[in-house]
N, C-alpha and C positions, 0 to 999 in steps of 0.2 A: 503494499498499500504504499503511495506516495504521501508523504507529510509534506503539508504546505504551512508558509508563515507569511502575515501580511501586516506590517506594522501600521499604528496610526501616523498623522501626520505631527513631527513634532517639530517645535518651534522654538530658533533660540532668537531671542531678542538682539542680535547682535549682527553687524553687516556682513556680507556675503565673504568679503574679502579678509574679514579678521577671523571668520571660521575656518577660511581654508590655511590660513598661517597658522591657526592652533590645531587643525587636521594634520599638515604636514610633520609637526614635529611627534607624531605616533611612530615614524619611521626611523631608522631602519627596525626599532624595537622597539618596544612598550612596556614599561615595567609595570603599569597599571593591570597588564594582562599577563599573565605569569604561563600561559600555555605558549603565549607567543616569542618563539624563541629569535628571531630574527629575519630579515627580508634581504635580498638582493634584486638590483635594480637588473633587467634582460632585454629589456629594448625600450626606449625613449625616444621621442620626436619631439620638436619644437617649430612651429609656424615662424618666420620671420620678423613676423610683426609682434611675436609674443603670445597673441592672443589665445592660440591652441597648444597644449601640453599635454600629449599622451605617455604615461609612463606605464611600462607593464611591471611587476615584482614577482619574486617567487619567494612564497613565505613560509617558513618553517614552524610547524607547532607540536608542541610536546602535549598529547591528549591523554588526558586524566583518565586512564584506562586499566584496570586490570593487569597484571605484568603477566600472565597467564595467556589473555586474550593478544597482547602485544607479542606475547613468543609464537603464539601459532601463528599471526599474522606476519611474522618474520621482521617486522620494521619495529623502530622505536621513535620515528619521528612520522608525520603527516605532511605532504607540500601540498600548497594550493596557491592556485596562480591568480594574480590579482591585477585587473587593467582600471586605470583610470585615467577618464578622459575629462580635463577641465577646459572649458570657453570660458575665458576670461570676459570677452567680448560681450555673451549674453548670461555670463555670471550664473554657469552651472557646473557642477560635476558628477559625471557619472561614472558608478563604480559597479563593475562586474567582476566575478569571483565562481572559480570552481576547483575541484580537486584534481591534483594529479596523481595522487597515492591511490590504487585501488580504481582507478577511474573505470576497469571493465567490471567490476563489482557493485560499485556504489557512485551514483550521480548527485552530486551537490552544486546547487547553481543557485549564485544571490547577485540582486541587485538591488542598489542604494542609488541614491541620488539627493545632492543638494542643489537647491534652487531658491532665488528669490521670492520673499511671500507676495501673493499676488495684490495686498492690501496695503502692505508697507515697505516700501524698497529697502528699508534699512535694518528688516529682519531676513532671517534665513530658514526656510524650510527643510526638514530630512524624513526621506520616506525609503523603505528597504520593503523587499520581498525575497523569500527563500523557498526552495525545494528540497527534498530530500527521499529518494528513492535506492532502496536498498535490493540490488537483485540477488545477490548471494554472497556471504561471508563466511564460509564453513561451518553451517548449522548455527552460529550465533546471530543472525540478523536481528530477531527482537532484543538482543543486549546491546549490540551495536546501535539500534535506533534509538534506547533509552537513552545512552552514552549522550550519543550527538545530540539528542533534542536537549538533554540537560546542560550542557555546556554551551551550545546555541544562545540558549535561553537567559545563562548567567552572563555571556558576553554582552546581550543587547542589554541587558540591564546596566550594565557598566557603561555601554556607548556615550550616552549624555554625559555622565559623570566625566570621563576621560577629557571629552571635549571642553566642559567647563573647567577641568585641571588646567589646561593648558591655556586656557584663556585668564586664568588666574595669574599663571606663571608668564604671562606675557604683559601683564597689567603691571607685575612686580619688577619687570625688566622695563617697566617705560612705555610699551608699546600698547596705545590704546588706540589707534588708527591706522588703517593700511587703504592707499589711495586705490583708486580703481583705476581699471586698464584704460589707458588711451592708447590711440592709435598713434605712431610714430609721423612725424611730419614728412610730407612726401614732397620728394625734388623729383628732377627730371629722370636723374640717373635712377632713383629708387622706384619708379613706376614698373619699371622691367622685371626688379625683383619682386616688387609686388605681387604681381601678375603671376610670376614663377611662384609663390609662395600659396597663393589661392589655389594654384593646380595640385600643388603636393598636398594641403589640406584637403581636399575635393578627393584624393587619392587613398586619403585617411579615412574614409566614410564608413569602411568597414568596422572600425574600433569606435567611433564617435558618432552620437547620434546625427543624422543628415539634416535634422532640423537647427543642430547646432552650429552648422557651419554655413547657413544661410545669412547674408546679409542684411539689416534692415530690418529683422524682427526683432520682438520686444522680448521680456522675460516671459512672457504671458505666452507662446509660442509653443513651449514645451508642455504647456496644462493642457492642450487638446485632446480629446480621445484619440486621435490618431497617433499621438506620442507612444515612442516606447514607454514600458511599464516598469517601475512605478511611475505615477505621474502626479504632480501637484495640482488638484483640482479648486474649484471655488470651496468656501467653507460648507455649502451644502451639499456638496458631492463627496466631500471627505471627513472624516473624525478627526479632529485635535486631539492631541495627548493631555494637554490641558484643559481642554472641554470633558474629558474619560474621567477625568481626578474629579473636575469639580462638580459635575453632572450625576456621573455614574458609578464612581466611588474607586477605590484602588484595584487595579485589574492586574493579574500576573500577563507577562509580553503574550503568552500563548491564548489566555483569555482575550485579550485585545484582538489578536488576531483573529480569533472565533467570531468575535463580536463584527469585524470589519467584514470578513469573507461572508458570512451568513447576509448581511445587510447589502454587500454588492449582488450577492444571489438574489434578493429579493427589489432590489432595483432592476435587474434585467428581466426577472420574470413575471412581478407582480407589479408592474407600472400602474399608478393611481391607487393604491390600496396599501401603502408600507406602512406598518405600525411604527410607533415613536421608539428610537434607540432604547430608552426603558425598559419597554415590551418586549423587545428583542431580546435583551438580555435576560430577560426574567425566563422566557421560554430555554435560554442556554443554560441559566444555573438549575432548570427543574430536571436538565438532561444530561448532568454534570459537565458543560460545554461539548457533547459530543454532537456535532454539528449535524451531522445527518437524522439523529434521532428527532433534535431542534427542530430542524426544520419539516420534519413529517408532522408534527403536532403544532405547528406553526401553521403549516399550509394547509390543515382541516380546521383550524382555528379562523383562517381569514376568509373561508368558505363560509363558516356558521355565520360568522358576522356579517359578512353581505347578506346573506340569506336570510338573517333577521334584521336588519338594518340596525344593528347594536350601535354603531359610530352615530346615530341621531337617535337615542332613545332618550337622552337628558332633555332634549330640545321638542322631540314632536310626543312624546308620551306623558301624561298626568295620570299618577295612581288613582284609583278609584277611592272615592269618601272611605268607603269600608278599611281599605289599608291606612288610611291616613290616622282614623281614630283607634282601630284596635290592632294593627301591627305594633308592638311592642319594642322597638328599636329605633335609634338614631345615632346622628354623630354627637361627640362631646368633647370638646377641645383635643389635646394630644398627650403623649406618655412621657415619659423622661427623656426617651430618646429622639423627641421629635414627631415620631408617628401619630397620624390622625387616630382618633381613638373612637371605635363604634361599638357602642352599648347595646345589647340584647337582653333584654328580660323574657326570656323563652318562657321560665315557668308560668308569666302572668298571660301568656299569650294562648289563645283558643286556637289551636290549630286545625281541630275537627270543622269548628266555623267559619275560619278563614276559606280553606279549601271547598265547603260546601258554597258559600257565598260566591267565592271568585273562580273557583276552580284552579287545576295547579299550573296553567300558563298563566295566569295573571301573576301568582306569586313567585315564578320564576321571573317572569319580566320585572318583579319588584326586585329581588334581589339582582340581578343584572344591572339596575339602574343605580344600586346601592353602590355595587362593584365598579361603575363608571365613576360616579362620585367620587368614590375613594383614589383611583387613579388620579382624577384632578387634583384633589388637597395633595397626594404624595408629591406633585409637582409645584404647587404652592408653597408648601413646607420647604421644599428644597432650597427654593430662594429666600424664602424667611429667616431659614437657619443657616444656609451658607454651606450645607453638606449634603450628600445624596442621599435623599428619602424614597425608597422605592415599593413601600410596603407599609401596611397600617396593624394596630393593633386590635385586637376585639375582646371584648370581656361578657362572657354572657354569666348572666344571674339565672340560677335553677331553682332558685325558692319558689315553690307551689308544683313543681313538676311532681305529676302524678301519673297512674296508670291511662287515664284519658290520653294523655300525648302519645301514647302507644298504640292510638289509632291504626290500622292497616293502611288505609288510603293516605294518611297523614305522615307515615315514616317512609311510604311510598313516595310522595312528593318530596320529602327531604332527601332522601337520598337521591333523586332524579337530580335536583337542587345543587347537592354536591358534586354529583357526576360532572354536572355542567361547568362548574366553577372551578372545580380540578382541571380541566381539559382546555381551560379557556382563559385562566386569570392564574397561571402557577405563579408561585413565589411571590404572591401579592400579600400574605398573610405574615405579619412578622412575629408576632406574638398571641396565643391565645389563653385568655385567662377565665377558668371556669371556677365560679363561686357558688358556696352553698349545695355541692350535689348531695341532692337526698338520696334515700337507698334505692329506689327505683333507677336511680341512673346507671349502674353497672348492667342493664338489662337494654337500654337504649345506648350506650358505649358497644356492646357486644353486636349490636344491629349495624350502627353507622362506621365502626373503625376499620372494617376490611375496606371500605370505602375511600379510606383517606389514605394520600401517599405519606410513604414513611419519613420523608423529612418534612412533610406538614405535621405529622404525627409529634414528632419532637420539639416541635413548639409548644404544645399545650401544657398548661399547666395546671391541674386540678388541686382545688380546696374543698374539703367538706366541713358542713358547718361555720362555725366562725374561725377556722384555721387562716384564712387570708386576714387576719388582722394579726395574725403573729410575726415572728421574725422569718424572713423570706415571702413575705405575704404580698399584698398590694402597695404597699410602702416602697418596696423596692423598685416598681415599676411605674406608679404614679404618683405624683405631687399629690401632698396631703391636701393642697387647697382646693384641688379637683375632683376628689372622689366624690360619686353623688351622695345625696342625703338618704337614699334607699339603703345605702351601705354603710350608714354611719358618718357618713361623711358631711362635711360642711358647704357644698357647691349643690344648688339647686338643677337638678337635671331635669330637661324639658322631654324626656323621651316618653312617649303613650306610655300609661299601664296596661292598657291591653286589656283585659276583661273578656266577657262571655260575648259572643256576637249572635245579636239576635235572630230567632230562627226565621223569624219572617222578613230575613234578608238571604236566606237558601235560596239557589236556584235548581231547578230539575237538569238533568243531565243534559236533555237536547238543549236548554237555554245554554248550559256551559258550553257544550259543542259548539252552537253557532256561534259564541263571543270569543272563544279560539281561533274558530276560523277567521273572524273579524282580524284580531292580534296578529296573527302570524302570516297573512299573505297580503300585506301591504306592498307589492311589490311587482313587475312589470312579469318576473319571472315565475315560470311553473314549474312544479316537483313532480317527478313520476318514479316510480319502483319500478327496476329491473329486476328480474328474477331469472334464475336458471332456467332457463327452456322456455322464457318467456319475455323476451326482449319490447322495447317501448317502442312504439313507432309514429310518426307524424306524418300527415299527407299535406303535400304543399303544389296545389295546380298551378302550373306555368302556360300563358296563353302565347305570351309573346316570347319568341327566342332570343337569348342574348340578356333575358332578365338573372337578376343578381340574387341569390341565396344567402344570406347571410347568419350567423351562430353566433350565440354566446353561452358557454353551458360551465358547470363546475359539476365535478364530481365528488358530491357530499360522502358518500359512503361505497365501499369497493371498488374494483376493477372492471370497467366497463370498454368495449370496442365500438366504436363510433363509425356508421356506414352511411353512404346516399345510394339509395337506387334510381333508377328512372323507369316506367312503364307507362305504355302507350293507353292501357287502358285502365280505369280507375277499378282499385280494391273493393271487395265488398265492404260493406259498415261492420263494423266490430261487434260480436256478439257480447251479451252483458256476462254471460259466464264462460268466457273464454280462458279465464284463467284456472280455471277449476278448482283444485286444492290450494291454489295460492291466491285466491281472490282474498285481499284484504283492503279493507276501505280505511283513510285516513283523511282529516282535513287538507292534509297540505299533499298527497300523494295519487298518483292514479298508473294504470298499466293499460295501454292499447295495443293492440297487434292487429296489423291490416294485411302484411303478406299472407295469402292464404296458404295452408300446407301443401296443396297439391302443385302449387305454382312452381315452376323450374326456371332457378337462374341462366340466363340467355335465352332461353324462351319467351318467357311470359314478362321478366323484368331484367336489366342488366345493372353493374355496378359501374357509377360513373367515378368516383373516387377510389382509391387505397384505403381499405381498414386503417384506421388509427386506434390504437392503445392507449387508453389513458387510465392512469394512476390516481388512487384516491386523493384527493386534497388540488387537482390539478384544475386548473381554469383553460378552458380552450376558448380561440377565437378563430373566425375563417369565414370564407366565401368562396362561392362556386359561381362562376357564369355558366347558365345552360343553354345547351347548342341545341335542345329539341323542347318545341313545347311539349305537352302532357302531364303525367303526376311523377313528383318526386317525392322520393319517401327517406325521411330520415331516422335512422334507427340505433337505439342506444341497444347493446346486446352485452348479457354478461359475460365477462371474461374468465375470472376464477375467482377462488375464494376469498371472500374481502381480506387486506392487508390485515395484519395482527396489529393492534394497539402497539404502540411504544410503552405503554405502560404494562405492568405486570397485575393493575387492580382489578377486582373484578367489576364485570358492568350490572348495574341495575338489571338490565332484563335477562342475565344469566341467574339471579336470584328469585327475582318475583315471577311467579308462573303467571300473573295476571298480564305480563308485556310480554310473552313469547311470540320470538319473531324468526321468522326463517334463516338460517346462517346461508341460505343461497339468495340474498338480498341486497341489489345495490340499490344507489338512489341518486339522481340527478336533478341539477335546478337549470331550466334550460330557457333562453329567450331566442326567438327567430323573427327574422323579417325578409322580406322580397320586395325588391326595390329596382327601378329601370337602371339600366347599364350607363346612361347618360347623366345619373345622378349619384352614383356609386361613389366617388372619392369623398363628396362632402357628407352622404350620409351616414359615412364609417367612422366619426368622429366619436360616438359613444362605445366604440368596439375597442379604443385603443388603449385600455387599461392593462393589455397585458400580451404576451407572444401569442403568436397562433404557430401551433405544431404541426395542425392540420394544414394547414396553408402551404407550408414550407414543404411538406411530405408530399402534397398534390402535385408541386411542380414536377416531379419525377415520376410522375403515373402516366399512362398512356391515354389521359383523355386529350380532349379535341384542343385544339391551339387556342381557342378562346379561353378554355378551364384555365390552361396554361397561363395563360396571360393573366388571369384574374388572381392566381395565385400566386406569380410574382408580384403583382401590386400590394396583394394583401401582406406580402414578406416584408416588401419593401417599407411599408407602414409602420408594422409590428415591431422590428426589429430596433 
């Protein structure tokens, strides 16, 4: 497996020339890096005007590895080749390094660059990327990988310290300013040599960035997307190291790299719906900075947020009055760490009455709004306290909890809420204080705890009776001045007291189902269930050839295959019982089959695009320019068993028999539109949210030349 590293943009508040003077003092050896034994210059080039300086060094490293491993490898030192390309005219330094020792077994590449800050020409930016690929190493591949990553991480930490060390050394010597490069005065005799110099510089394009040799370019030229990686972009495109420390916390170099790489991946594949850096970091922490696992659960969460319009819940949804009156929870100041504090008087809440009056969906939506409000408060507290605050504290008072709280539908609703919150708001709970736990609490805990992640459970502190008033209790986490009055504190708490919901507010199952439908389908997208052996199909009739069929769909659950077919005759209307044993009705899902079983591919209908396999969590957009009039069928077909959840936690559906769902079920949320080819370019604006893999694939099919052209247009617009 290839290990990769990508640094944030590190900013030195010193001019580029002074940084270069400090950097050069690292050679031929650097006592601050014990493993760096020395270096020899093997090749050097200087342009006549002094603007271009390329130097190649062979560096000798004493790697801190076990003696046995060195003996097996047969080497005491490891050699690297480092090539520095300095362009004083453009004020850039590009550094490339690769290993010479064991180059046929281990491939190490590093690329660093120093450039002028895009917003302040007296500051200097530094960025680096690296990759490690161990092909083979005498059976010690894993050990070598760990040693290499450990030492590389250690050197990364020292990088900024070393520059700052030599900057102080220069200052002690009285050097606080280094003049910028200026072109030499041109005389008639020197014009020829200047021309010769430019030719020589051009011949060195293989070792220095081509953009750095072009005259008249500003320092921002190397910041364009076409420049060699890594590049220094705008503050909106890249993460600054100081920004990470100020707003996200102290991260190790590898944690920073994971954050930047996942963020870059999201920018490339999920344009228009990228969560904030704090939220990306939460998903990484929830999966111990495993990028693949974090990416999987984040994609699922992004699809879920889009489907239920969670991003707009605080602005567009007002909790019913019943919730405002009887939901015994609310925000109450902050704890000693600056985390927002949420107080929940669960023992005083009539969970059965709330479920009967509102249904599960309204309760779930209310909890989602609480979590969204919590994220907003964390951002505010980060600014107020001047340090990263990414989670909140929840205080749960269980006084009054009894067997009526163990009502089965109420427990089911609680488990579902826990499952949704765990999947979509990871690492948002900093601490959970459970106070006045009664005797019935162990029964509830036994039901609930299996659904809570291990990392989350470790944040729970449980106090029985009045234990919270003793040592190690509430005063360790909350200032005395804000302890609520109902916990013998001095602060008046405005959290509703709850109480029994009047039965006159209860609604029938039919009324609740209609309400749920209203709550969860406020979208132009339609949901469909896809079963094994029962694909979902939609029919589009095309009258004019060269019309454009566009699509935008998210795979919410499972893996599917997306197909487009054409038929000259219309399929028969679907039968109501076509699903047989799979017939499942739900407020937001459906399943329709149009292609008759007796139809034969190639005779009754034809495939106009190659099949596209779409994984769970993917967003797909694309288009097809129709060649013939007739009937087009868009089909979502079951591909394989649904992807296993990244978490090992049991699902509510696996435990509660009332939520039995076939394991051979997928779910998609889709939107389609048919437009005239002359309006195609202007109408695709709404579909530019992400990359269209299907459109790229269709460019290689044997479709008509018009379809091929459409796919190329779509690919150009989405990449």
